[in-house]
Structures are given as C-alpha cells and as structure tokens.
C-alpha atoms as an extended CHARMM CRD file, in Angstrom:
* protein
*
        86  EXT
         1         1  MET       CA            -18.5440000000       17.5090000000       27.6600000000  PROA      1               0.0000000000
         2         2  SER       CA            -19.2680000000       13.8180000000       27.2400000000  PROA      2               0.0000000000
         3         3  GLY       CA            -21.6050000000       14.5940000000       24.3220000000  PROA      3               0.0000000000
         4         4  ASP       CA            -18.7000000000       16.1810000000       22.4710000000  PROA      4               0.0000000000
         5         5  LEU       CA            -16.5860000000       13.0540000000       22.9840000000  PROA      5               0.0000000000
         6         6  LYS       CA            -19.1520000000       10.5700000000       21.7000000000  PROA      6               0.0000000000
         7         7  GLY       CA            -17.4010000000        7.6760000000       20.0070000000  PROA      7               0.0000000000
         8         8  LEU       CA            -13.9880000000        8.5570000000       21.4550000000  PROA      8               0.0000000000
         9         9  LYS       CA            -12.2370000000        6.3910000000       24.0270000000  PROA      9               0.0000000000
        10        10  GLU       CA            -10.5380000000        7.9870000000       27.0070000000  PROA      10              0.0000000000
        11        11  GLY       CA             -6.9350000000        6.8140000000       27.2300000000  PROA      11              0.0000000000
        12        12  GLU       CA             -6.8770000000        5.8150000000       23.5620000000  PROA      12              0.0000000000
        13        13  ASP       CA             -8.1190000000        8.9500000000       21.7750000000  PROA      13              0.0000000000
        14        14  TYR       CA             -7.6980000000       11.5310000000       24.5270000000  PROA      14              0.0000000000
        15        15  TYR       CA             -6.8350000000       12.0810000000       28.1700000000  PROA      15              0.0000000000
        16        16  PHE       CA             -7.1260000000       14.8800000000       30.7090000000  PROA      16              0.0000000000
        17        17  ASN       CA             -3.8670000000       16.4830000000       31.8250000000  PROA      17              0.0000000000
        18        18  GLU       CA             -2.9820000000       17.5740000000       35.3670000000  PROA      18              0.0000000000
        19        19  ARG       CA             -4.7990000000       20.8850000000       34.7960000000  PROA      19              0.0000000000
        20        20  GLY       CA             -7.9650000000       19.0900000000       33.7000000000  PROA      20              0.0000000000
        21        21  LEU       CA             -7.5790000000       20.0270000000       30.0440000000  PROA      21              0.0000000000
        22        22  LEU       CA             -8.4730000000       17.5560000000       27.3070000000  PROA      22              0.0000000000
        23        23  VAL       CA             -5.4620000000       16.4190000000       25.2510000000  PROA      23              0.0000000000
        24        24  PHE       CA             -5.8340000000       14.3720000000       22.0760000000  PROA      24              0.0000000000
        25        25  THR       CA             -3.4250000000       11.4650000000       21.6200000000  PROA      25              0.0000000000
        26        26  GLU       CA             -1.1180000000       11.0640000000       18.6340000000  PROA      26              0.0000000000
        27        27  SER       CA             -3.1230000000        7.9860000000       17.6440000000  PROA      27              0.0000000000
        28        28  TYR       CA             -6.3580000000        9.9870000000       17.4780000000  PROA      28              0.0000000000
        29        29  LEU       CA             -4.7300000000       12.8590000000       15.5840000000  PROA      29              0.0000000000
        30        30  GLU       CA             -3.2970000000       10.4310000000       13.0220000000  PROA      30              0.0000000000
        31        31  LYS       CA             -6.7800000000        8.9460000000       12.5250000000  PROA      31              0.0000000000
        32        32  LYS       CA             -8.0820000000       12.4290000000       11.6920000000  PROA      32              0.0000000000
        33        33  GLY       CA             -5.7760000000       12.3740000000        8.6760000000  PROA      33              0.0000000000
        34        34  ARG       CA             -4.6750000000       16.0000000000        8.6550000000  PROA      34              0.0000000000
        35        35  CYS       CA             -3.3310000000       18.7440000000       10.8600000000  PROA      35              0.0000000000
        36        36  CYS       CA             -5.7090000000       21.2610000000       12.4340000000  PROA      36              0.0000000000
        37        37  TYR       CA             -2.8740000000       23.7900000000       13.0170000000  PROA      37              0.0000000000
        38        38  SER       CA             -3.8510000000       24.2280000000       16.6540000000  PROA      38              0.0000000000
        39        39  GLY       CA             -0.4480000000       23.3060000000       18.0650000000  PROA      39              0.0000000000
        40        40  CYS       CA             -1.5920000000       19.9990000000       19.5500000000  PROA      40              0.0000000000
        41        41  LEU       CA              0.8240000000       18.5360000000       22.0960000000  PROA      41              0.0000000000
        42        42  HSD       CA              0.9790000000       15.1540000000       20.3550000000  PROA      42              0.0000000000
        43        43  CYS       CA              0.7120000000       16.3820000000       16.7490000000  PROA      43              0.0000000000
        44        44  PRO       CA              2.0360000000       13.6890000000       14.3810000000  PROA      44              0.0000000000
        45        45  TYR       CA              2.3430000000       16.3240000000       11.6490000000  PROA      45              0.0000000000
        46        46  ASP       CA              5.0040000000       18.5140000000       13.3670000000  PROA      46              0.0000000000
        47        47  LYS       CA              7.6700000000       17.8660000000       10.7270000000  PROA      47              0.0000000000
        48        48  LYS       CA              5.2850000000       18.8320000000        7.9770000000  PROA      48              0.0000000000
        49        49  LEU       CA              4.2330000000       21.9790000000        9.8450000000  PROA      49              0.0000000000
        50        50  LYS       CA              7.7910000000       23.2440000000       10.1240000000  PROA      50              0.0000000000
        51        51  ASN       CA              7.9600000000       23.3660000000        6.3140000000  PROA      51              0.0000000000
        52        52  GLN       CA              4.4210000000       24.7200000000        5.8680000000  PROA      52              0.0000000000
        53        53  LYS       CA              3.8810000000       28.3440000000        4.8500000000  PROA      53              0.0000000000
        54        54  VAL       CA              1.4690000000       29.9570000000        7.2920000000  PROA      54              0.0000000000
        55        55  ASN       CA             -0.3200000000       33.2180000000        6.5830000000  PROA      55              0.0000000000
        56        56  PRO       CA             -0.9930000000       34.9940000000        9.9090000000  PROA      56              0.0000000000
        57        57  ASP       CA             -3.8880000000       36.8920000000        8.3050000000  PROA      57              0.0000000000
        58        58  ILE       CA             -5.8710000000       33.6880000000        7.7150000000  PROA      58              0.0000000000
        59        59  PRO       CA             -7.4850000000       31.7370000000       10.5870000000  PROA      59              0.0000000000
        60        60  GLN       CA             -5.5660000000       28.5370000000       11.2890000000  PROA      60              0.0000000000
        61        61  GLU       CA             -8.5490000000       26.2760000000       10.6600000000  PROA      61              0.0000000000
        62        62  LEU       CA             -8.6680000000       27.5000000000        7.0600000000  PROA      62              0.0000000000
        63        63  GLN       CA             -4.9910000000       26.7440000000        6.4480000000  PROA      63              0.0000000000
        64        64  LEU       CA             -5.4090000000       23.0820000000        5.6030000000  PROA      64              0.0000000000
        65        65  ASP       CA             -3.1430000000       20.9330000000        3.4950000000  PROA      65              0.0000000000
        66        66  GLY       CA             -4.8350000000       18.3290000000        1.3610000000  PROA      66              0.0000000000
        67        67  PRO       CA             -7.8540000000       17.7640000000       -0.8640000000  PROA      67              0.0000000000
        68        68  ASP       CA            -10.1240000000       19.7850000000        1.4500000000  PROA      68              0.0000000000
        69        69  SER       CA             -7.8340000000       22.8030000000        1.3270000000  PROA      69              0.0000000000
        70        70  PRO       CA             -9.2050000000       26.1000000000        0.0860000000  PROA      70              0.0000000000
        71        71  SER       CA             -7.5800000000       27.3480000000       -3.1260000000  PROA      71              0.0000000000
        72        72  ASP       CA             -4.9340000000       30.0820000000       -2.9770000000  PROA      72              0.0000000000
        73        73  GLU       CA             -7.4790000000       32.5240000000       -4.4330000000  PROA      73              0.0000000000
        74        74  ASP       CA            -10.0120000000       31.6030000000       -1.7470000000  PROA      74              0.0000000000
        75        75  LEU       CA             -7.3890000000       32.0830000000        0.9480000000  PROA      75              0.0000000000
        76        76  GLU       CA             -6.4420000000       35.4940000000       -0.4300000000  PROA      76              0.0000000000
        77        77  SER       CA            -10.1180000000       36.5280000000       -0.4860000000  PROA      77              0.0000000000
        78        78  LEU       CA            -10.5620000000       35.3350000000        3.0950000000  PROA      78              0.0000000000
        79        79  ALA       CA             -7.4040000000       37.1380000000        4.1890000000  PROA      79              0.0000000000
        80        80  ASP       CA             -8.6520000000       40.3500000000        2.5740000000  PROA      80              0.0000000000
        81        81  TYR       CA            -12.0350000000       39.9450000000        4.2460000000  PROA      81              0.0000000000
        82        82  TYR       CA            -10.5590000000       39.3160000000        7.7050000000  PROA      82              0.0000000000
        83        83  THR       CA             -8.0330000000       42.1580000000        7.5190000000  PROA      83              0.0000000000
        84        84  LYS       CA            -10.6910000000       44.6380000000        6.3610000000  PROA      84              0.0000000000
        85        85  ASN       CA            -13.4910000000       43.5400000000        8.6840000000  PROA      85              0.0000000000
        86        86  LEU       CA            -11.8300000000       42.7420000000       11.9900000000  PROA      86              0.0000000000
C-alpha cells in the first residue's frame, strides 16, 4: 500500500484507525479541492453535500461539483447507460 501513498504523510494526510483502515484527514481532503462523495469521515465539504442533489443512478465519482464536473446531459447519458446495462 505504500506505493499508493507516495507523497502523503502519515499523521498529516492520513492515519490508520483501530480497525486498520486508512482514513484521510480533513487537511488532506481540503487540499484535494473537491468532494469525492465517498462519505469520508473528516469531509470538509459536509455542509455543501447536504444541499447537493444526488442522483442514485449515477456513480458517486461522476457526481462532482466544479469545473471538472460532467454536464447535465453527460450525466443523463451515463445514468441511462448504467440503468440499462447493469
């Protein structure tokens, strides 16, 4: 797993909880600059998420808010694809 954490500092960017699971810190998540919609324990974007419309037919990683966000038309196409092909 250390290869996946290259450039990150344990204790500053992440830590391992009592179950041995990796947990990103609020500081690290803020540095990322946007929410990943994974329900992170220390998510600094919680307030924004509560007001965010979420489409359950679209994978969470595609439901981004910001300049990298897919357009509404792209999201609808992806939702159609996933509901028809899964």
